[in-house]
C-alpha positions in Angstrom: 67.4 -9.9 61.8 69.7 -10.7 64.9 73.2 -8.7 64.8 76.2 -9.7 66.0 78.8 -7.6 66.5 82.2 -8.9 65.8 85.7 -8.3 67.9 86.6 -6.2 64.6 83.7 -3.4 64.2 83.5 -3.6 67.7 87.3 -2.2 67.8 86.7 0.1 65.2 83.4 1.6 67.0 85.5 2.0 70.1 88.0 3.8 68.0 85.8 5.9 66.2 84.0 6.8 69.5 87.8 7.8 71.0 88.6 9.8 68.2 85.7 12.2 68.7 86.6 12.5 72.4 87.3 16.3 72.9 89.5 17.1 75.5 90.3 20.4 76.6 92.7 21.9 79.0 91.8 25.4 80.9 94.8 27.0 82.6 93.7 29.3 85.0 94.8 31.6 88.0 92.8 33.0 90.6 92.4 35.6 93.2 89.9 33.9 94.9 87.7 31.0 94.0 87.6 31.7 90.7 88.7 28.7 89.2 87.4 26.1 91.6 84.1 28.7 90.6 84.3 27.4 87.1 85.2 23.9 87.5 81.9 23.8 89.5 80.6 24.7 85.8 82.2 21.9 83.7 79.8 19.4 83.9 76.7 21.4 82.8 79.0 21.9 79.9 79.7 18.4 79.1 76.7 17.2 79.6 75.3 19.7 77.3 77.8 18.7 74.8 78.7 14.8 74.7 82.4 13.8 74.0 83.9 17.1 75.2 85.6 17.4 78.5 87.5 20.3 79.8 90.4 20.1 82.8 90.9 22.7 84.8 94.2 23.4 85.7 95.1 26.0 88.4 98.4 27.8 88.6 99.9 30.8 89.6 99.5 34.0 88.2 103.2 33.7 87.8 102.9 30.9 85.2 100.1 33.2 83.5 102.5 35.8 83.5 105.7 34.3 82.6 105.1 30.6 81.3 102.0 30.9 79.1 103.5 33.6 76.5 106.9 31.3 76.5 104.6 28.2 75.6 102.8 29.6 72.8 105.8 31.2 71.3 107.0 27.6 70.5 103.3 26.3 69.5 102.5 24.7 73.1 100.2 25.2 76.0 96.7 25.0 76.6 93.4 25.2 74.9 92.4 28.0 76.5 93.1 30.2 79.8 92.7 33.2 82.1 94.3 35.7 81.3 94.9 39.4 82.1 97.4 40.8 79.2 95.4 41.1 76.4 97.5 42.7 74.3 100.6 40.7 74.9 98.7 37.6 73.9 96.8 39.5 70.9 99.2 37.5 68.1 98.2 33.4 70.1 94.4 33.9 70.7 91.9 31.9 68.6 88.6 34.0 66.8 85.8 31.8 68.2 83.8 34.2 65.9 82.8 31.4 63.2 82.8 28.6 66.2 79.9 30.4 68.5 76.0 30.1 67.3 74.9 34.1 68.5 77.7 36.4 68.5 75.8 39.2 68.6 75.0 38.3 71.7 77.8 37.6 73.2 78.9 41.6 71.4 75.7 43.0 72.8 76.9 41.8 76.2 80.5 42.5 76.1 81.4 44.6 73.5 83.5 47.1 75.7 86.0 44.8 76.9 86.0 42.6 73.3 88.1 45.9 72.3 90.6 45.0 74.2 92.0 41.8 72.1 91.2 43.5 69.0 94.5 44.6 68.6 97.6 44.3 66.2 96.3 41.8 63.3 93.4 40.6 65.4 90.1 41.0 63.3 88.2 43.8 64.1 85.2 42.3 64.9 86.7 39.1 66.4 86.1 36.8 69.6 88.6 36.5 71.8 88.3 36.8 75.1 85.5 36.9 77.8 85.6 38.5 80.8 84.4 37.2 83.6 86.4 39.7 86.0 85.5 43.4 85.3 88.2 45.4 87.7 88.9 48.7 89.2 92.6 49.7 90.8 91.7 52.0 94.0 92.6 52.0 97.8 91.5 49.7 101.3 91.4 50.9 104.1 91.9 48.7 108.3 89.0 50.8 109.5 89.4 49.0 112.6 93.0 51.1 113.0 91.8 54.0 112.0 89.4 53.8 114.7 91.5 53.0 117.2 94.5 55.4 116.5 91.3 58.1 116.5 92.7 59.7 113.1 90.0 60.6 110.7 90.0 58.6 107.3 89.9 60.4 104.8 87.0 61.3 102.3 85.6 60.6 98.8 87.7 63.0 96.6 90.8 62.5 99.1 94.4 62.8 97.6 97.5 60.3 97.7 98.9 62.8 99.7 96.2 63.3 102.2 96.0 59.2 102.4 100.0 59.0 103.1 99.7 61.8 106.0 96.7 60.0 107.8 98.0 56.7 107.2 101.5 57.3 108.5 99.6 58.8 111.7 97.6 55.7 112.6 100.3 53.2 112.0 102.7 55.6 114.2 99.2 55.5 116.8 98.9 51.7 116.7 102.4 50.0 115.8 101.6 48.1 113.0 104.6 47.7 110.2 103.1 49.0 107.0 101.4 53.3 106.2 100.8 52.2 102.8 101.5 50.0 100.0 101.4 49.8 96.1 101.0 46.4 94.6 104.3 46.1 92.4 103.5 46.0 89.2 103.6 49.3 86.6 99.6 48.5 86.1 99.4 49.9 89.8 101.3 52.4 88.9 99.9 53.9 86.3 96.7 55.0 87.7 98.1 57.4 90.5 100.9 58.3 87.7 97.7 59.2 85.2 96.0 61.6 88.3 99.4 63.5 88.7 99.2 64.2 84.8 101.1 61.2 83.2 99.3 61.0 79.2 101.1 58.1 78.2 99.8 58.9 75.2 100.4 61.7 72.9 98.0 63.3 70.7 98.8 60.9 67.6 97.9 58.3 69.7 101.7 57.0 69.7 102.7 55.7 73.3 104.6 58.4 75.7 106.1 57.3 79.2 108.5 59.7 80.8 106.6 63.2 80.4 106.2 65.9 83.5 103.5 63.6 84.7 104.9 60.7 85.0 108.1 62.2 86.5 106.1 64.2 89.1 104.5 60.8 90.4 108.0 58.8 90.6 110.0 61.4 92.6 107.0 61.1 95.1 106.9 57.1 94.8 110.4 57.3 96.1 110.2 60.1 98.3 107.6 57.4 100.0 109.6 54.9 100.2 112.5 56.7 101.3 110.8 58.1 104.4 109.0 54.9 105.2 105.9 55.9 103.8 105.3 52.6 101.7 106.2 48.9 102.6 110.0 48.7 101.1 109.9 45.3 100.6 106.9 45.2 98.3 108.8 46.9 95.6 112.6 46.7 96.6 112.2 42.7 97.4 112.1 41.8 94.3 113.8 42.4 90.6 112.6 42.6 86.8 109.4 43.2 86.0 108.5 40.6 88.9 104.9 40.9 90.3 104.5 41.3 93.9 101.3 43.0 96.5 100.8 43.7 99.5 97.8 41.2 100.2 98.8 39.0 103.0 100.0 42.5 104.9 96.7 44.0 104.5 94.6 40.2 105.9 97.2 40.3 108.6 95.8 44.1 109.8 99.4 44.7 109.2 99.3 47.4 106.8 97.3 50.7 107.3 96.0 51.6 103.8 96.6 49.2 100.5 96.4 49.9 97.1 95.0 47.9 94.6 92.0 46.9 93.4 88.7 44.7 93.1 89.9 41.8 92.5 90.8 41.4 96.2 87.6 42.1 97.8 86.6 37.9 97.3 90.0 36.7 98.9 89.6 39.8 101.9 85.9 39.2 102.5 87.0 35.5 102.9 90.5 34.9 104.8 89.6 38.3 106.9 86.0 37.9 107.8 85.2 39.2 111.6 88.3 39.9 112.0 88.4 43.6 111.3 86.3 46.1 110.0 87.9 47.5 106.5 86.9 49.9 103.7 87.5 50.3 100.1 88.8 54.1 99.4 87.2 54.6 95.9 89.1 56.3 93.5 92.4 58.4 94.7 93.5 61.6 93.5 96.4 63.7 92.4 96.8 66.9 91.2 95.3 66.3 88.3 93.1 63.5 88.2 91.5 60.7 90.1 92.1 57.6 87.7 92.5 54.2 88.2 92.6 51.8 86.0 90.5 49.6 84.3 91.4 45.5 83.4 90.1 42.3 84.4 90.9 38.9 83.9 88.9 36.6 80.9 89.2 33.4 79.6 90.7 33.7 76.0 91.3 30.5 73.1 94.6 29.6 71.4 95.2 28.8 67.8 97.6 25.7 68.2 94.6 24.2 69.8 93.0 21.1 68.0 89.4 21.9 68.7 88.8 24.9 67.9 85.3 25.0 67.6 85.1 22.8 71.3 86.8 25.8 72.4 84.0 28.0 70.2 81.5 25.7 72.2 83.3 26.7 75.3 83.8 30.0 75.5 79.9 30.6 74.2 78.9 28.8 76.9 80.8 30.6 79.4 79.6 34.0 78.2 75.5 33.4 79.0 73.7 35.2 81.7 73.4 32.4 83.8 76.6 30.8 83.7 78.1 34.2 84.3 76.2 35.0 87.3 76.5 31.5 89.1 80.5 32.2 88.9 80.3 36.1 89.7 77.8 34.9 92.9 80.7 32.6 94.5 83.3 34.8 92.8 82.1 38.4 94.1 83.6 39.9 91.1 82.3 42.8 89.2 80.3 42.2 85.7 81.3 43.0 82.3 78.3 41.9 80.6 76.5 44.7 80.7 72.5 43.0 81.0 74.3 42.0 84.2 75.1 45.1 85.0 72.0 46.3 84.8 70.4 43.0 86.6 73.2 43.1 89.2 74.1 40.0 90.7 72.9 38.0 93.9 76.6 37.6 95.8 76.2 34.4 97.9 77.3 34.8 102.3 78.6 38.3 101.5 79.4 40.7 104.1 78.9 43.7 104.5 82.0 45.2 103.8 82.1 43.1 101.0 78.7 44.3 99.5 79.7 48.2 100.3 83.2 47.8 98.3 81.7 46.1 95.4 79.5 49.4 95.0 82.5 51.4 95.6 84.5 49.7 92.9 81.9 49.4 90.6 81.3 53.4 91.0 84.1 54.1 90.1 84.8 52.8 86.9 82.7 55.4 84.8 85.1 58.3 86.0 88.1 56.5 84.5 90.8 58.7 82.3 90.2 57.5 78.2 93.7 57.5 78.8 93.6 54.2 80.6 91.3 52.4 79.0 93.7 53.8 75.9 96.4 51.4 77.6 94.5 48.7 79.0 93.4 47.8 75.2 97.2 48.8 73.9 98.8 45.9 72.3 102.4 46.6 74.2 100.9 47.4 77.6 103.1 44.5 79.2 106.7 46.1 78.4 104.9 49.1 80.2 103.7 47.2 82.9 106.9 44.7 83.4 109.7 47.9 82.4 108.0 50.3 84.7 108.7 48.3 87.8 112.0 47.1 86.6 113.7 50.8 86.3 111.8 52.5 89.3 112.8 49.9 92.0 116.8 50.7 90.8 115.9 53.8 91.7 114.2 52.9 95.4 117.1 50.7 95.8 120.0 53.7 95.2 121.4 51.3 91.6 120.2 54.3 89.8 119.8 58.0 90.1 115.9 58.5 89.3 117.1 60.4 86.2 119.0 58.0 85.0 116.1 54.9 86.0 113.6 56.7 83.8 116.2 57.6 80.5 116.4 53.2 80.6 112.9 52.9 81.4 111.9 55.5 78.4 114.7 53.4 76.4 113.7 49.5 77.5 110.0 50.9 76.1 111.4 52.0 72.5 113.4 49.3 72.5 110.9 46.6 73.5 107.9 48.4 71.2 110.4 48.2 68.1 111.2 44.6 68.7 
């Protein structure tokens, strides 16, 4: 029997197909090539999941920390995003556990980092985030400048004070503009502050900020801006909680020592090339400890999505060992996936500088203080991370005394938590 499709029947079929088509918008920021690496994986996902398409929208990091929360607050925004603020965005996140086929496999591989989003009212066993870039804060040094200056580079276990002295000597000997720089964010401030004795939490797990250790590092930090040790414009050149880094100055060989984190490795490998030799310093010590801050970017889905099952399928795909390995090989990031940590990543086209830096940062992560992990998973850490540069900068530029800045910082955090 021959079947003839009428115009009406064909229209219904096409309409049904259109209704079943699901487009996911993935808002992505990158330090190096992360968005491009994920975009290269989407054809494979779409082939495995007919009817689902993924659009990767690359945006600046500033959009992730400023614009995205505003969109989510009014029920708008993407289906997924690549973020770092798990605590602050936790209430908007989608638990994809009901939509993945093997939650136990994800739990086994990402258990430690899954805990970062299991805060507030989120489910204690929820799957909210797949970390694609485990990070550690720490330093980078321009080895070529040290060699040219004839200054011995501080070794493992060296203190911030020793790095400051050595970096000033190199700067003065070779004539570059900047000795040291630290990214303008409370996250980067926290590791050195803890190394100077800041606790951040009391014995009950409640947040405290301005204790003797925090004050000690804040005093040193402001003093280093006053004497020119730290590049002044990184912090003094912006206001409020605005993020600012000094990567361009380091890449241009105009900065001796830069305290940032492992997410810069891929960028430095690409943009510095063989222009000069650089090294990762590993942990840098204070009078009390030698801790940095753990962290990492990861992919999260959001509750307002119209396609929660499709979001779950995509996140499970992104969590797979083979997919993560392919992306990490391109982005030159440290895996959060425990299987890949054990197996190692065959990084593509990496220089000796990059390979050594990845090894140094990966080795530093297990030495981090418990308080560093607690702060990274704290639901209100974004308030601390943004209020810290706002108030410390006011002390740096002379708008407030350091005592007044720290008092207002304490009040800012208390108010933010209360709200």
